[in-house]
C-alpha positions as a Markdown table, in Angstrom:
| # | Residue | x | y | z |
|---|---|---|---|---|
| 1 | Met | 8.9 | -12.4 | 21.0 |
| 2 | Pro | 7.0 | -8.3 | 20.8 |
| 3 | Thr | 7.7 | -5.5 | 24.1 |
| 4 | Tyr | 4.5 | -4.6 | 24.9 |
| 5 | Thr | 3.9 | -1.2 | 27.3 |
| 6 | Phe | 0.9 | -1.1 | 30.2 |
| 7 | Phe | -1.3 | 0.7 | 32.5 |
| 8 | Asn | -1.3 | -1.2 | 34.9 |
| 9 | Glu | -4.5 | 1.0 | 36.9 |
| 10 | Leu | -4.8 | -0.3 | 40.3 |
| 11 | Ala | -1.9 | 1.5 | 40.4 |
| 12 | Gly | -1.2 | 4.1 | 38.6 |
| 13 | Val | 1.9 | 2.8 | 37.3 |
| 14 | Glu | 2.8 | 2.2 | 33.1 |
| 15 | Tyr | 5.8 | -0.4 | 32.2 |
| 16 | Glu | 6.5 | -2.1 | 29.7 |
| 17 | Asp | 7.5 | -6.7 | 28.8 |
| 18 | Phe | 8.5 | -9.3 | 27.2 |
| 19 | Met | 6.3 | -11.9 | 25.8 |
| 20 | Ser | 4.6 | -13.9 | 23.8 |
| 21 | Ile | 1.4 | -13.0 | 22.5 |
| 22 | Ser | 0.3 | -16.2 | 24.1 |
| 23 | Glu | 1.1 | -15.3 | 27.7 |
| 24 | Tyr | 0.3 | -11.4 | 26.4 |
| 25 | Asp | -3.9 | -13.4 | 25.9 |
| 26 | Ala | -3.5 | -14.6 | 28.9 |
| 27 | Leu | -2.3 | -12.0 | 31.3 |
| 28 | Leu | -5.2 | -8.9 | 30.0 |
| 29 | Lys | -7.7 | -12.6 | 30.3 |
| 30 | Asp | -6.6 | -13.0 | 34.3 |
| 31 | Asn | -5.8 | -8.3 | 35.4 |
| 32 | Pro | -8.5 | -6.6 | 33.7 |
| 33 | His | -7.0 | -3.5 | 35.6 |
| 34 | Ile | -4.3 | -4.1 | 32.8 |
| 35 | Lys | -4.3 | -1.9 | 29.9 |
| 36 | Arg | -2.4 | -1.8 | 27.1 |
| 37 | Val | -0.3 | 1.8 | 26.1 |
| 38 | Trp | -0.3 | 2.3 | 22.3 |
| 39 | Asp | 2.4 | 4.3 | 22.3 |
| 40 | Tyr | 2.4 | 3.8 | 18.3 |
| 41 | Ala | 1.3 | 2.5 | 15.4 |
| 42 | Pro | 1.4 | -0.5 | 15.0 |
| 43 | Ala | 4.7 | -1.5 | 12.0 |
| 44 | Ile | 2.3 | -2.7 | 8.6 |
| 45 | Val | 5.4 | -4.9 | 7.8 |
| 46 | Gly | 4.8 | -6.0 | 3.1 |
| 47 | Asp | 6.7 | -4.8 | 0.4 |
| 48 | His | 4.3 | -2.9 | -1.0 |
| 49 | Ile | 4.3 | -0.1 | 0.4 |
| 50 | Ala | 7.7 | 0.5 | -0.4 |
| 51 | Gly | 6.5 | 0.2 | -4.9 |
| 52 | Val | 8.3 | -3.0 | -5.4 |
| 53 | Gly | 4.6 | -5.1 | -4.6 |
| 54 | Pro | 3.9 | -8.1 | -6.8 |
| 55 | Lys | 4.2 | -8.1 | -9.5 |
| 56 | Thr | 0.9 | -7.7 | -12.4 |
| 57 | Asp | 1.0 | -10.6 | -14.2 |
| 58 | Ser | -0.2 | -10.7 | -18.0 |
| 59 | Gly | -3.9 | -11.4 | -17.5 |
| 60 | Phe | -4.8 | -7.8 | -15.2 |
| 61 | His | -1.8 | -6.1 | -18.6 |
| 62 | Glu | -4.1 | -7.6 | -21.5 |
| 63 | Asn | -7.6 | -6.3 | -19.3 |
| 64 | Met | -5.6 | -2.6 | -18.5 |
| 65 | Gln | -4.8 | -2.7 | -21.9 |
| 66 | Arg | -8.6 | -3.1 | -23.2 |
| 67 | Ile | -9.3 | -0.5 | -20.8 |
| 68 | Ala | -6.5 | 2.0 | -22.7 |
| 69 | Glu | -8.1 | 1.7 | -25.8 |
| 70 | Gly | -11.6 | 2.4 | -24.4 |
| 71 | His | -9.3 | 5.6 | -23.1 |
| 72 | Pro | -6.7 | 6.9 | -26.1 |
| 73 | Asn | -6.4 | 10.0 | -24.8 |
| 74 | Ser | -6.1 | 9.3 | -21.0 |
| 75 | Pro | -2.7 | 8.4 | -18.9 |
| 76 | Leu | -3.8 | 4.8 | -18.8 |
| 77 | Ala | -3.5 | 4.7 | -22.5 |
| 78 | Asp | -0.1 | 6.4 | -21.9 |
| 79 | Arg | 1.1 | 3.5 | -19.5 |
| 80 | Tyr | -0.2 | 0.2 | -20.9 |
| 81 | Gly | -1.9 | 2.0 | -24.8 |
| 82 | Gly | 0.2 | -0.5 | -26.7 |
| 83 | Asn | -1.5 | -1.0 | -29.5 |
| 84 | Lys | -0.5 | 2.4 | -31.1 |
| 85 | Thr | 1.7 | 2.1 | -34.5 |
| 86 | His | 5.1 | 4.0 | -34.2 |
| 87 | Ala | 3.9 | 6.2 | -36.7 |
| 88 | Arg | 0.8 | 7.3 | -34.4 |
| 89 | Ile | 4.0 | 7.8 | -31.3 |
| 90 | Lys | 6.0 | 10.6 | -33.1 |
| 91 | Ser | 2.3 | 12.1 | -34.2 |
| 92 | Glu | 1.2 | 12.7 | -31.6 |
| 93 | Thr | 4.7 | 13.4 | -29.5 |
| 94 | Val | 4.9 | 15.9 | -32.1 |
| 95 | Ala | 2.1 | 17.4 | -31.4 |
| 96 | Lys | 2.2 | 17.2 | -28.3 |
| 97 | Lys | 5.4 | 19.3 | -28.9 |
| 98 | His | 3.3 | 22.1 | -29.7 |
| 99 | Gly | 0.9 | 22.4 | -27.5 |
| 100 | Leu | -2.3 | 20.6 | -29.8 |
| 101 | Ile | -3.0 | 18.0 | -27.3 |
| 102 | Asn | -3.4 | 18.7 | -24.1 |
| 103 | Lys | -1.4 | 15.9 | -22.2 |
């Protein structure tokens, strides 16, 4: 059960209370003079925040490869363009090293 911060407009007092969500809803419904105080944004829980989100499936990866084929000089092609031969990768590496390709 979470701890909520409230402000009683009649008494002019701010206080905290520990209660369930159903108790919270009933309190605010029965007491219109009590308002919730938002000291901070609620915490968002999820694995997408840390960058360790759900794995992408092979269909997504294939779609990104298809898009990368249409844009061979893009960063997307560097990441998903798996259709390049070893010789092409080596030649692009040498060209980048000598400044012949701006990437």
